[in-house]
C-alpha positions, 0 to 999 in steps of 0.5 A, a space after each residue: 673758302 674750304 669751309 664754304 665748299 665743304 658746307 656746300 657739298 654737305 648741303 648737296 649731299 643732304 638734299 640728295 639723301 632727302 630726295 632719295 628717302 622721300 624726306 622733306 627738302 629744307 626742313 626747319 631746324 629742330 624737326 625730326 621725322 619718322 616713317 609713316 607706316 600704313 598698317 594692314 587692314 582686315 575685314 570680317 568674313 562670315 561662313 558656315 563650316 561643318 564642325 562635326 561630321 555625320 556619323 553612325 552611332 552603334 549600340 551593342 546588344 550583348 550576347 545571351 547565354 544558356 546553361 548546359 550540362 556536360 560529362 567531362 573526363 577528369 581522369 583518363 583510364 590507365 593500366 596497373 602492372 603487378 609484378 609476380 616474382 618467380 618461385 624456386 626449389 633446391 636440388 642437388 647436382 652431381 659433378 666430377 670434382 676430379 676427372 679419371 685418368 690412366 697412369 703409365 707403368 714402364 716395362 723394361 726391355 728383355 734380352 737373350 743370348 746366342 752365338 755365331 761361328 765365323 770363318 776367320 781364315 778360309 781353307 787353302 792349298 798350294 806348293 810350299 818350299 821347305 829347306 831340308 834340315 842338315 843340308 850338306 850343300 852350301 847352296 841352300 837351294 840344293 836342299 829345297 823340297 817342294 811339297 803340296 800342302 793343304 791348310 784347313 779353314 779356321 773358324 771362331 765362335 762369337 757370342 752376342 745378346 739378342 732382344 727378346 722384348 723391347 721396352 714398353 708402357 702399361 696403362 694403369 686406370 685411376 678412377 675419377 672423383 665426384 662431388 655434389 652441390 645445391 642449386 635453386 631451379 625455377 618452378 614458375 617463372 616471374 610474370 607481370 599481371 596487367 590490371 585495367 583501371 577505368 577512367 573517371 568522369 564528372 558532370 559540369 555546368 557551363 554557359 554557352 552562347 545562345 545568341 551572339 553579340 550584335 549591334 544596332 546602328 543610329 545615324 547622327 546628323 552632321 553639325 554646322 556652325 556659322 563663324 566670323 573670321 578676320 581676313 587680310 583686306 589690304 596689305 600695309 607698308 611704309 608710305 611716307 615720312 611724318 614729323 615728330 618731336 625729336 625728344 620723343 625719339 630718345 628714352 624719356 624717364 617717366 616717374 612710374 613707381 611700383 609696390 616693393 618687389 612687385 610689378 603692381 602699379 601704384 595709383 600715383 603711377 597710373 595717374 602719371 601714365 594717364 597724364 603723360 602717355 595717354 595724351 601722346 598716344 591718343 594725339 599722335 598714333 605712334 608706336 612706343 617702347 616701354 623700358 623698365 630698369 632696376 638697381 643692381 641690388 639683388 640677383 641679376 636674373 630676378 631683377 631682369 624678370 621683375 623689370 620685364 613684368 613691370 614693363 608688361 604692367 604698363 603695357 597692360 594698363 595702356 591696353 585697358 585704356 583703349 590703346 592697341 597692344 600692337 602699338 606697344 612694346 615692353 622690354 625689361 633690362 633689369 640692372 644691365 643699363 645703369 645710369 651711374 656707377 652703382 654696379 654690384 659691389 659698389 657702395 651707393 646711397 639709396 638716392 643713387 640706387 633710386 636713379 637706376 629704378 626707372 621706367 622710360 619710353 621712346 617713339 619707335 615709328 608713326 602709325 597711320 
């Protein structure tokens, strides 16, 4: 019961998917469909375009020259200075070798002698009491006599030295000492004589422009060209689903062989293409992919490049047979999609390696 319900649900889902994608409803078993692609359509348009503009062509008329002579200065005037040294004569010159002077002589002081009387005691007078000798009285005063006595002055002569002449000096002249020396004196002073050196000239020949360069103009007409170009007439797109054999959607091996280490097709391989691919492409305008493979022997990058060249060789051959290139895709896989265990480092027989050297095709889409 559950299985029937599940089958019913799957049927309903399938019908809904088909309707949503515009696929046929309830198609017969074993049928496959691809989108029908409407290609862009183009048309040819003819128009005239200017391929070269009009322009002026100029022709140069060279300048002309004439030869003239010209006096030119080759060495400027200058002056030369000649030095004339001074002249001298020798003369004797007197000079004081030692100056004159006065020596001094000392004259000592001279003395004289003299005396002076001095009063040592002045003259005096007065009463004097005198006791008489042999006074018989016991009272001595009875024997006193009063006498008026004068005493003369007393004098003394004192000698002394007098200065006759004080000490002094007397100048004694000492004459100077003289000498002579030789001296060179200028008779005529040094001088510089100035001598004029005249300039030097030369005559040269040179070319000067008589008439300057000029141009003449010539108008060159424009050039036009009529071309035919292809423009888009109608944009294509996906329109509907079309039936195609299911086995064409999977990669199909075709027995195409090449010359060793080459992408050149053998005559036998061309016959296989003529028998298998051309009828399909002519009867069913589908787009196909050509897939070329190599075995694992050799360098991987080299194998990939070689496989791409071999796929391109098949495409080029089909184009030469009238198939449009935009319906064909070439893809080289090298050794990256092996069909067996024969990878790098695995020992395999030649037959096992040969199974990997194959060319396949598969349908990509249907083309209107």
